[in-house]
N, C-alpha and C positions, 0 to 999 in steps of 0.2 A: 201331632204330639203324642207322646207315649203315656200311658198309665202306670203307676207305680203304687204297689200296695205293700205296706208293712205286713210282713208275713211272721207270724209267732212261732212258726215252726222253725224257722231258720233264724229269727232275730233281725232280720235284713229288710230293707225296702226292695221289692224285686219288681221287674217288668211283668206286667200283667199278660199272660198268653193263655187265653181261654182253650180248653180241651178241643172244642169244636168251634172252628172261625166264626165270628159273628154271634155266638150264642153264650150264654153265661147260665150255669146251674147254681144257684145260692141257697142254702139252708141256714136258718137262724132258729136257735134254741127258743122256744116259747115259754109259756108260763104253766105253773101247777095251778090248776083252776079250783081253789078253795076259799079265796078272798078276792076283794076288789084289786085291781092293779095299782101300783103306787109309782111314784114319779122315778123312782130307781129302774123299773121297767121301762118306764116312758123314755128314758134316755136310750136304752138299746134299741127301743122300737123305732124312734126317731132318727138315730144313726143309720140303722140298716135301710129304713125306708128311704134315707136321702142316697145311700149307695145304691139302691135299686133304680132310684129316678135317675141318677147321674149316668149310670150304665146305659139306661134307655135313650137318655139325652144324647150320649155318645154314639148311639147307633146300634148297640147291642139288642138282641132278642132275649129277654131276661124271664127266667123261671124261678120266682120267689116262693120257698116254701117256709112256713112256720107251723110248729106243732102244737098241740095241747096235751100237756101231761094231765090226764084225767084218770088215772090210775095211780094211786099213791097213799101212803100210811096218812099223811097229813088230811087228804081228802076223806079218808075213812073215820078217821078221829073226828073230824068236823062234822060230817054227816050223822054219826053216832050222837053227837052232842044235840043235833037239831031233829033226831027221830025222822031222818028220811034216808033213802038209799043213795050211795055214794055216787052213781052216775046221775041221780037225779039233782045232787048239789052241784056237780061240775057242770051239767047242762045250763043251770042257773047262772053260774059264774061265766060261762062261755057268752052267754047272751050280754051280761054286763060289760064283759070284756069289749064286744063289739060296741057298746053303747059309748064307753070310755074312749076307745082308741078314735073314735070319730070325733071327740072332742080336742084330738091332737092332730088332725088334719092328715092321718096317715091314709096312704093309698093302700088297699087290701092287698094281703100277699095272694098269690095264684092258687096255692092250695094250703088247707090247715087240716092236715090230718089229725086223728085223735089216737092216743094208745090203745083205748078200749076196742076201737075198730081195726086194729093192726096186730090181733093175736095170732092170725095164721102165720103171718110174715116173721112175727117174734118168735114164735115155737120153731118154726124152720130154721132161723138161724142159730137159735140155741142149739137144736140138733147137729147142725153141720159144726159149730164150735166143739161139741164134745166128740164128734167123729173124727175131727181133725187133730185131737189129742189136747186140746186147750182147756176144756172144761171138765167137771167131774160132778157127779151126784152124791149127796149126801143121804144118810138112812131116813131122813124124814120127808124126801122128794124134793129137796132144794139142789138148784145147780150152781156151782160157782166156777169163775175164770181162774185159771192157774197162773199167776203172774210169773211163777218161776219158769214157764215154758217160752217166756220171750226174752231176747236179749237187750232191747232198746227201750224198756219203760222209762217214762220220763222225759220224752222228747220235748213236749210242749213247754215244760217248766224247766227243761235243762238240769235235772237232778237225777241222781243214780236212786234206784231202788232202795238200798238200804239206808239213804238219808231222807226219805220221804215219810211224812207223817199221814196216817189214815185219817182221811175226811170224809164228808159227805154223808150219803144216805146209806151206806152200806151196813149189812148186820155185822156188829162188831165183836159179838160175844159167842158166836157159833164154835163151838169145841170142835167140830169136824173140819173146820177150814184148815187147808195144809199150810197156809201162809196168812198172816193177819192182814196182809195187803190183798188178798184175794178178794173179789166182789161178786156180788150176786147178780147172777143172769135171770134164774127163776127163783121165787119164795114159795117155799111151800105155805098152804093156807093155814090160818089160825081158825080155831072153831067160830063159826058165825060171820065169817069175814067174806067179802065177795071175791070169787075165785072162778078160774077158768079151767077146763080139762086139760091136760096135757099128758104126754107120755110118762111123765115122773110123778103124776098125780095132780089133784086139784091146787092150784096156785096162781100167783100173779108175777108179771116180770119185774125184774130190777130196773131201775131208773134208767142206767146206761144204754141198755139193750133196745128200750123203744125208740131211741133217737136213730141208731143205727140201722134199724129194721125199716123206718119210715124213710130214711135217706134212701135205701137201696130200693124200696118199692117207687118212689115218686121221683127219684132223680137218676137213679143207676149206679154203678158200682164205684166210681170215683166222679167227685163233683169240683167245681170250679173254686167255690167260696163257701167255708162254714164260717158262722158267725155266732157271736153272743157276749156276754159280759164277761170280764177278766176273772171274775169269780168262778166261771166254769171251766176254767183251764184245767184245774185239778179238783177233783177226780174226774169229772164228767166227761171233758173232751180228750183227756188221755185214754180213758177207758173206752170210749167209742173207737178210737184208732185200733186199739188191740183187737177189739170184737170183729171189725169189719176186715182187718187184715188177716185175722184167724181163718175167716171164712173164704175170703177171696183172694188173698195174696197180693192185694193191690192196695195203693194208698187210698184213704178215705176222701180226703180233699187236698187240694194243690195249694191253696191259699188259706191260712186261719187269720179271722180277724176279730179282735177283742176290744170292747170300749172300756174305758176307765169306769170307776165306780162314782156313784153319786154319793157324796158324803154329808153328814150332819154332825154337829157338836155332840160329843158323848155327854149325857145328863150329868151335870157336877164334873165334868172332865175338860181339860183342855185339848185333847187330840180329837181328831175326827174319827167317826165309825162309818162304815158302809151302811148305807140305807137299808132295811131289810125288815121283813115281817117277823122274823125270830127274835130280833132285837127290840121289836116295839117302837121303833124309832121312824116308821115310814109316813108320808104324807100321800093319801090316795089321790089318784088323778081326778076323780070325782070332785072333790073338795077344792083343789086348785084350780081345776077349770071353772068352777062356779065364780073365781075371783078374776081370772085372766083368760084371755082369749087365746085360740090355739096359735095364732101367728107370735104371739108374745112367748108362749111356752116353747115352740120350736127354736125361736130366735136365741132363747136363753140357753137353750142345749146347743145350738149349732155355732154360737159364737165362741166356742171353744174345741179345740181339736178333739176328736173322739176317743183317742188314746189317753188323755189327760185326766186325772182325777177333777171332780167339779163338785164345789162345797154348794149345798142347798140352803136357801134362806129367802123368805119373802121381799126382804129387802134387795137381794140380788136380782130376784125376777122383777122388782118395781125398777131396778136400774136398767135392766135389759128392755123394759117397757119404754122408758124414756129415751134410750138410744133409738129404739126401732121407730119411734114417732118422727124423728128426723129424717128417716128414710121416707116415711108415709107423707110428710109435710112436702118433702121435694116432688114425691110422685104426683100430688094433689097440685101443687104449683105449677108442674108441667103441663097436667091437664087443662089447667085454666089458663095459663100462658098460651097454649097452642092455639086457642079460640081467637086471639087477638094479635098473635105474634107478627111482627114486621120485619125482623132481622134477616140477614142473609146467611148465617153460618148454618150449614145442613148437619153438623156435628158428625159426619161420617167417620171422619178419622177417629174422633173419641169414642164413638160406639164399637167400631172394630178394635181399638186398642184394648177397651174394656172386656170385649169378648174372648179376645186372646188371653188377657191376664186372668180371666175367671177360669178358663179352662186350664190354664197353666197351674193355677193354685189347686184346682179340683183334682187335676191329673196327679199331684203330688200327694198320694195317700189320702185324698179326699178331705183337703184341708179346708172345711167349711169356714173357719175364722178368718183365713186369709181371702177367701172368696167373697166373704161378706164386707170386708174392708174395701174391695173393688167398687162395691155399691156406693160406699160413703165417698169414695173418692170421685165417683161419677156424680153424686149429688153435690159434692163442693164446686165441682166444675160447672155444672149447668146452673147452680144457683147463682153463680157469678155471671154466666152468659145471660141469664134471664134478667138480673139486676142491671147490666147494662145495655140491654136489648138487642145483642148481637144474634142470640139463637134464633132460627127461623122457624115457621110453623111446622115444615118437614122435619127439621132437627128435632124439635120437642116431639114430635110423634114418633120419629125413629128410636129415641131414647126410651119413650115409654114402651114401645114394642120390645126393646132390648130386655128391659127390666121384667116385662111379661115372660120373656122367654126364659130367662135363668131362673125365674120364681117359680117355673115349673119344676126344678130341682129343689129349691130351698123352702118354698111353701110359707114366706113369711110376709108377703104383701097380701091385703085382703082382696077377694074376688071384687068387692064394691070398694072402690077406693075412698068413698066419700064424698065424691064430686057430685053435686046436684045442682041442676039449672035452677030450680026455684030458690034454692040457698043463695045461689050466686046471685040471683036478681034481689033478693031481700038484702044481702049484704051490700050490694051496690047502692040501694036506696039509703041505707044506714050511713054509708060512707059519704054520700052526698050530702045528707043532713047534718052529719057531724063536720064536714068540711065549711058548710055554710055558717054553723054555728061558731066556728073559729074565726070565720071572716067577721062576725058580728061581735067577736070578743067574748061571746058567752063560753068562756072556757070550762066553767063547772059543769054545763050540761054535755058538752063534748067529752070531758073526763068521764063523766057519768056513763055515757055510752060504751066507751072504752073498758071502763071497769065492769061494767055489767056483762060485756060480751066476754071479758076474761074469765068472770065467773061461770060463763056458761060454756067454757072449754075454747073459745076463739080469740085468737090474738092479732090485734091490728099493728102493722109496723108501717110508720110514715117514712116515705121517700120522696126524692125530688120530683118522681113521675106521679105522686100521689099515693093515697094509703093503699096497702095490700092487706089480704087477711089469709089467717091460717088455723087449722085447729091444733090444739096444744094437749 
């Protein structure tokens, strides 16, 4: 099977062809570390964590780089409010970042470069942009990129320069800018502000040049996949393209992937808004993870195609939790069933078809929603086979192994499935006592056992072959 990726640059699904056979170089824009990460960040993180997992599952050697923007006006302002140095503030939030991402079940990226540690690369790139005729220096020592020097600005958004509005973190009111759309490569330092020496005077880098320089340093001139939220398409990713091409005359990335925004209802409004710190409508990963486990949070995000917008709400996470429990219950039932199975169906055909279906859906632009449906279909089939006793011990074990195999991609099944020999033994005793009570027509006591177990999160199901239990 062949992997297809929706490429923002062309607006089409394209067959994935890595630059170097068997290897993938992927860069994903990280966070500006001045506050706790929120669930909007979590969506992008989980999406691209899953992309990297699936590429590795498919046999690729992946180098996954995610940066930290630790030099930024927001960091400077927040640090001043707290009376500490900007890099001290950003270091604190980098530590918190790793604490919170562990609660999302993320595999760590291979490299986490920081803007503050990339100044030599950034300054060199700005020099090359100026030398190649695409940048200019203003009287205060700032450096801007001249968008009039390029012919195809707006490729990712498919817009013409004259129709594009100025957004993002650029300096908007510098009278020395030759075009209002020109963006800062280097910003002259303000009095008392953190700054680095450069050929143009003390200052700090613009937002966009940081990523271009870090990509070049850690992944090379042209990479396979560049990812991020679709709010970064313009101006950030558009400007990254211009900077790199101005230096190297080569494409920055062959495939551009963008996840849809996590949205919340606007306060007093009927329309949805992007979740963001600037709008004050964000929910921190730390707070959400205190209520829901990492498997449920991952399932909530992965049960929607990554490009689609997704509405946030605790009721929606609870719905995801309820749905996920059906998969957990099936898995636990398979573990229990395998201990005493006597059927003859080894489920080899079912497992092989499920594996084929899973790969087919993931190869279609990482369609995790449809891939998860493969697990639900497998659960329905195996629940039926266990109910009629046709599934063999080998079959149950092969289904369990397959679920574990693909969960290395999805990360939605707990490492400890909840199966416990001691609990099995206790439940066996309770089920026998309840059966004896029913024989003696002590239905009130039998019902009390059932109801108390339900309150404790365990459901009894009566069948022709005796009662079975599962967690709810």
